[in-house]
C-alpha positions as CSV (number, residue, x, y, z in Angstrom):
1,M,88.7,113.0,88.4
2,K,91.5,110.6,87.9
3,A,90.5,106.9,87.9
4,V,91.6,103.3,87.0
5,Q,89.5,102.0,84.2
6,L,89.3,98.6,83.2
7,H,89.2,98.3,79.2
8,G,88.6,94.7,78.8
9,Y,89.0,90.7,79.9
10,G,92.7,90.2,80.2
11,G,95.9,91.0,81.9
12,V,96.8,94.1,83.9
13,D,97.2,95.8,80.5
14,Q,93.8,96.2,80.2
15,L,93.6,98.6,83.6
16,R,94.2,102.5,82.7
17,Y,94.7,105.7,84.7
18,E,93.0,108.3,82.9
19,D,90.3,110.9,83.3
20,V,86.8,110.9,83.9
21,P,84.2,113.0,84.5
22,D,83.3,113.4,88.3
23,P,80.4,111.0,89.2
24,K,76.8,112.9,90.2
25,P,75.4,111.3,93.2
26,G,71.8,109.8,92.7
27,P,68.9,109.6,95.0
28,G,70.1,108.2,98.3
29,E,73.7,108.8,97.3
30,V,76.8,110.3,98.8
31,L,79.9,111.6,97.0
32,V,83.0,110.4,98.3
33,R,86.5,111.8,98.1
34,V,88.5,108.5,98.5
35,A,91.6,108.9,100.7
36,A,92.3,104.8,100.1
37,T,91.1,101.7,98.7
38,S,92.4,98.2,98.1
39,V,92.8,95.3,96.0
40,N,90.8,92.5,96.7
41,P,90.9,88.8,94.9
42,I,87.7,89.6,93.5
43,D,89.0,92.8,91.6
44,W,91.8,90.7,89.7
45,K,89.1,88.1,89.1
46,I,86.9,90.3,87.2
47,R,89.5,91.8,85.5
48,A,90.7,88.2,84.2
49,G,87.7,87.1,83.1
50,Y,86.9,84.4,85.6
51,L,83.4,85.9,86.5
52,K,82.6,86.9,83.2
53,D,79.6,84.7,82.8
54,R,78.3,85.7,86.2
55,M,79.1,89.3,86.5
56,P,79.2,90.3,82.8
57,L,80.6,94.0,82.4
58,Q,80.3,97.1,80.2
59,F,83.2,98.3,79.3
60,P,85.1,100.8,80.2
61,V,84.4,100.0,84.0
62,I,85.9,101.2,87.5
63,L,87.2,98.2,89.7
64,G,87.1,98.2,93.3
65,R,84.8,97.4,96.6
66,D,86.8,99.4,99.5
67,V,86.2,103.1,100.3
68,A,87.8,104.9,103.1
69,G,87.6,108.7,103.0
70,E,85.4,112.0,103.4
71,I,82.5,113.4,102.3
72,A,82.7,115.7,99.4
73,E,79.1,117.0,99.7
74,D,76.6,117.6,102.4
75,A,74.1,114.8,101.8
76,G,71.2,113.7,104.1
77,R,72.6,112.8,107.6
78,W,76.4,113.2,106.6
79,R,78.4,116.6,106.5
80,K,81.1,117.9,103.9
81,G,83.9,116.7,105.5
82,Q,83.0,114.1,108.1
83,K,85.6,110.9,107.7
84,V,83.9,107.5,106.5
85,L,84.5,104.0,104.9
86,G,82.2,101.5,103.5
87,L,81.5,98.7,101.0
88,A,81.0,100.4,97.9
89,N,81.6,99.9,93.8
90,R,84.0,101.5,91.6
91,T,86.4,102.7,94.3
92,Y,89.6,102.7,92.2
93,A,88.9,106.5,91.9
94,E,89.0,109.9,93.7
95,L,85.5,110.2,93.6
96,V,82.9,108.0,94.2
97,N,79.2,107.7,94.5
98,V,77.8,105.3,97.7
99,P,74.9,104.5,98.7
100,A,74.2,106.9,102.1
101,D,72.8,103.7,104.4
102,V,76.1,101.7,104.0
103,L,78.9,104.4,104.8
104,A,80.2,104.1,108.4
105,S,81.8,107.0,110.1
106,L,85.5,106.3,110.6
107,P,86.4,105.3,114.3
108,D,88.5,108.3,115.7
109,G,91.9,107.6,115.7
110,L,91.5,104.5,113.1
111,E,93.8,105.7,109.9
112,E,92.5,106.2,106.4
113,R,95.5,103.8,104.9
114,Q,94.3,100.9,107.2
115,A,90.6,101.9,106.8
116,G,90.9,101.4,102.7
117,A,91.6,97.9,103.6
118,L,88.8,97.2,105.6
119,P,85.2,97.3,104.1
120,L,85.0,94.0,102.2
121,V,87.3,91.6,104.3
122,L,85.7,92.8,107.5
123,T,82.3,92.3,106.0
124,T,82.8,89.0,104.5
125,G,84.6,87.2,107.7
126,A,81.8,88.5,110.2
127,Q,79.1,87.5,107.6
128,L,80.4,83.7,107.4
129,M,80.5,83.5,110.9
130,E,77.0,84.8,111.3
131,A,76.0,82.1,108.8
132,V,77.5,79.3,110.5
133,R,76.3,80.6,114.0
134,P,78.4,78.7,116.4
135,E,77.3,78.5,120.0
136,A,79.5,78.9,122.9
137,G,81.3,76.3,123.5
138,Q,80.8,74.6,120.0
139,T,84.1,74.0,118.2
140,V,84.3,75.5,115.1
141,L,87.4,75.1,112.3
142,V,88.5,78.2,110.4
143,T,90.1,77.4,107.4
144,G,92.5,79.9,105.8
145,A,92.7,81.7,109.0
146,L,95.6,83.7,108.9
147,G,94.1,85.2,105.4
148,D,92.2,88.6,106.1
149,V,88.7,87.0,105.8
150,G,89.9,84.1,108.0
151,R,91.4,86.8,110.8
152,T,87.8,88.5,110.9
153,A,86.2,85.2,111.3
154,V,88.3,83.9,114.1
155,Y,87.6,86.8,115.8
156,V,84.0,87.1,115.5
157,A,83.9,83.2,116.5
158,R,85.8,84.1,119.5
159,Q,83.7,86.8,120.6
160,R,80.9,84.3,120.1
161,G,82.2,82.2,122.8
162,A,83.3,79.4,120.2
163,R,86.1,76.9,120.9
164,V,88.1,77.9,117.6
165,I,91.0,76.1,115.6
166,A,92.8,77.8,113.3
167,G,93.6,76.0,110.0
168,V,96.5,77.6,108.5
169,L,99.4,76.0,106.4
170,A,102.5,74.4,108.4
171,R,105.4,77.0,107.7
172,Q,102.3,79.6,109.3
173,K,101.9,78.1,112.4
174,P,104.1,80.3,114.3
175,K,102.8,83.3,113.3
176,A,99.4,82.0,113.8
177,L,100.1,82.6,117.6
178,S,99.0,85.9,117.4
179,L,95.2,84.8,116.6
180,G,94.5,83.8,119.8
181,A,92.4,80.6,118.7
182,D,92.1,78.0,120.7
183,R,94.4,75.5,118.8
184,I,95.8,75.7,115.2
185,I,96.6,73.0,112.9
186,A,98.1,72.4,109.4
187,T,95.6,72.0,106.9
188,D,98.5,70.9,104.6
189,S,99.3,67.7,106.9
190,D,96.8,64.6,106.7
191,D,97.9,63.2,110.0
192,E,96.9,67.1,111.6
193,I,93.7,66.9,109.9
194,Q,93.3,63.2,110.9
195,G,93.9,64.4,114.6
196,L,90.9,66.6,114.5
197,P,88.1,66.5,117.2
198,E,84.6,66.3,115.9
199,L,83.9,69.6,114.4
200,D,80.4,71.4,115.4
201,A,81.1,74.2,112.1
202,I,83.6,74.9,109.6
203,A,83.8,78.3,108.5
204,D,85.8,78.0,104.5
205,T,87.5,80.7,103.2
206,V,90.3,78.3,101.2
207,G,87.5,75.9,98.6
208,E,88.0,72.2,97.4
209,P,90.2,69.8,98.0
210,L,90.6,71.0,102.1
211,V,86.8,71.0,102.4
212,A,86.2,67.3,100.8
213,K,89.2,66.4,103.5
214,L,87.8,68.1,106.5
215,I,83.9,67.7,106.0
216,E,84.3,64.1,107.4
217,K,85.7,65.2,110.7
218,L,82.4,67.5,110.4
219,R,79.4,66.1,112.8
220,P,76.1,65.0,111.5
221,G,74.0,68.3,111.5
222,G,77.1,70.5,111.6
223,T,77.0,73.4,109.6
224,L,79.4,74.3,106.6
225,G,79.9,77.8,105.9
226,S,82.1,79.1,102.8
227,V,82.9,82.4,100.7
228,L,83.7,80.4,97.3
229,G,80.2,78.7,97.1
230,R,78.7,75.1,97.5
231,P,81.5,72.7,97.6
232,K,80.8,69.3,95.6
233,S,82.3,67.7,98.3
234,A,79.4,68.6,100.6
235,E,76.5,67.1,98.4
236,G,74.5,64.1,99.9
237,K,76.2,65.1,103.7
238,Q,73.8,65.2,106.3
239,I,75.2,69.2,107.4
240,R,73.7,72.2,107.0
241,V,75.7,74.2,104.0
242,E,75.5,78.0,103.7
243,A,77.4,79.4,101.0
244,I,77.9,83.5,101.8
245,L,78.1,86.7,99.5
246,A,79.2,89.4,101.2
247,H,76.6,92.7,101.8
248,A,77.1,95.9,103.0
249,D,76.4,96.5,107.2
250,A,77.1,100.1,108.3
251,M,77.0,99.5,111.8
252,L,78.6,95.9,111.7
253,L,81.4,97.5,109.4
254,H,81.7,100.4,112.1
255,R,82.2,97.8,115.5
256,L,84.8,95.7,113.8
257,A,86.7,98.8,112.6
258,D,86.6,100.0,115.9
259,A,87.9,96.3,117.0
260,V,90.9,97.0,114.9
261,R,91.5,100.1,115.8
262,K,91.6,98.9,119.4
263,G,94.2,96.5,118.2
264,E,91.8,93.6,119.3
265,L,91.9,92.3,115.4
266,D,94.9,92.7,112.8
267,I,94.4,93.3,109.5
268,P,97.9,93.5,108.1
269,V,98.6,96.1,105.7
270,A,101.7,94.9,103.5
271,R,102.1,97.3,100.7
272,T,101.1,100.9,99.8
273,F,100.9,102.0,95.8
274,S,99.4,105.1,94.4
275,L,96.2,104.7,92.4
276,K,98.0,105.2,88.9
277,D,99.9,101.9,89.7
278,A,96.8,99.7,90.4
279,A,97.9,97.7,87.6
280,Q,101.4,96.8,89.4
281,A,99.1,96.2,92.4
282,Q,96.9,94.1,90.9
283,A,99.9,91.7,89.4
284,L,101.1,91.3,92.8
285,A,98.0,90.5,94.4
286,E,97.3,88.0,91.5
287,Q,100.4,86.1,91.7
288,G,99.6,85.4,95.6
289,G,102.3,85.2,98.7
290,V,101.6,88.4,99.9
291,D,100.8,88.7,103.7
292,G,98.3,91.1,104.0
293,K,96.3,93.6,102.1
294,I,97.5,96.1,99.2
295,V,96.5,99.7,99.6
296,L,95.7,102.0,96.9
297,L,95.9,105.9,97.9
298,P,95.0,108.2,94.7
C-alpha cells in the first residue's frame, strides 16, 4: 500500500509518500480501507519534534489520528464493506489496523470526506465538556469557540442546558453568530473580558496568556477544563482544574457525527489534498489561519 511516513523530526521534507507493507490485523483489530483522514495540530507538532520528550518515536512512522472508510476484511461483528469512522493511529495510509471497539458505523448520509475530519475534534470537544460538567443554567465560557474542538464544546454545552459564552477574536464575532451561543465576546479585548459575568466554568482550547486573564472571572469552586494541560495561572486558585487527553469512544463519536449529518453541528472542511501531498497540507496547517479542517484523500 501507499502511506506517508515520517523519517525524522523536522520540517515537512521529513514526510515521504512511499510504498510500505500492508498492515496485518492483530487480535481485536479490524483492517480499514481509508477513504479520508485529516490533519490535526498534533500531527505537525509530532513531526516538528515539539512532543518528542513525551511521545518518543521510532522512525519511520506513519502519522494521523482520524479515519473514515470501509471494513476491508470480515472481523468480529464488522463485515467487509461496512462504512466506519474512528479515532485511530497511523491513518496517513491506504489501509490501517484499528481496534474493533473504537470504530463507529458511519451515519447514513454523512460523506466520507466530511467524516474523515471528525473523530479527534469531536471526541476532544465533547470530552472537554464532560470534564467541565456544567449543569443546566450554569454559565460556561468556551475559548477558541470557532475552532473545531471549540465548536464541538459549544454544541455539547448547549445540549447540557448551560448558558454558553463563545470566546473568539474580535474579527470572528460575525461568523460566531452561527454557533448558537447565548453570548459572544472578543477574547482579544480586555474591555470585553472585564465585562464578563462570574463564570461557573471555562472550557479552554487556547491556553496562556488568555487563561490568566479569564481565570479571575471564574467563581471560587468553579471549573477550568483545558486541552492544553494544566495552566500555571491556575496554581493556588480555589478552583477545580481538569486537563484532558482525548480517548476513543465509539458511541460518543457516532452520536456527534450524526449531529454533523443533521446539520446541528458544523465542522467545516477548508481544503482537501491527496494523501501524496500530505507535506503541503501540513505546511498549510502549521502556518495557521485556515478556517476549518484539512482533509487528506488516499
